[in-house]
N, C-alpha and C positions, 0 to 999 in steps of 0.2 A: 496315612488315612486308610481305614478299612472300607470294605464294600458297603457296609451299612451307612457310614458317614458320607461316602460318595453319593449313595442313593438319596440321602437326606439333602445334600447340597444340590443335586440335580432337580429335586422337587421344587426348590426355591426359584428355579428358572422357568417354571410354568405358571400360568395364570388362567383363571376362569374366563371363558368367552361366552357371552349370551347371544344366541342367534335371534333374528327378528321374530321367529315363531315362539320364542320364550324358552327353547331348549338350551341347556348349558353343556358345554364341553370344555376341554382343556386346549391351550395353545402355548407355544413357547413365547416368552416375553420377547419383545422386539430386540432388546439388547443382547439376547442370546441366540438369535437366528443363525449366526455363523460361528457359534462356539465350537472350538476345535474338537471336543470330545462328544458333546451332546448332539451336534448335527449328524455325525455318522451313525450314532446310536438310533436316532429317529429315522434316518434313511434306511438302515438295515431293518428296522421294525416294519417299515412300510413296504419293503421287498419290491421295489420298482413300481409301486403304485403312487398316484398323486396323493397329496396330503389328505388324510381321512380322519374324521372325528373319532371313529371307533378305535382306530389304531392309537391315536393320542390318549384316549381314555384308558386303553390297555397299558400303555407305557407308564402313565401316572399310577395306575393300580399296581403294576409290578414294582415300581420304585417305592411306593408306599409300603407294600408288603415287605420288601427287603429292609427298608429303613426302620420299620416297626418291629422287626423280628428280634427275638431274644438273642442275647449274645452267644448262647450255646446252641442255637438252632442250626440244623443242617440246611443250607441254602437250597439243596436239591429237592428237599421236601416242601419248600415254600410254594411251589407251583400248584399244589393241591389246595392252597388257601384262596386262589383266585377262581371265582365261580362265574360261569356264563350267565347271561340274562335268562330269566325263566319265562318271560312273557312273549307270546307269539309276535305281538306288534314290534317289540324291541328286536327280536331275532330277525324279523323280516326287514326292518330298517338296516340292520347290520348286513344282511345278505344283499340288499339292493345297493349298498354303498360302494361295491366294487364287483367286477365281473370275474375275478380270479377265484 
């Protein structure tokens, strides 16, 4: 299994979560909470933070970018395909989600 296939497989382990305020984010499906490879990936991405919607959104964005990449794409160049939010409101929500 190559990295693109692995990223596509990991994407199937996430589902959309709708918050009470109507915002949508991603979360790991309950049956994959303790997955031997996905759990450490999510913990590393959170870098000792509590679970955070913005980090989960970034994980799914990164996995999608890898899974959708052309076969001949250089994976090191894919980081440039992930763009930050451009709206101040969204950036402030991201900033206030953690104190690090």
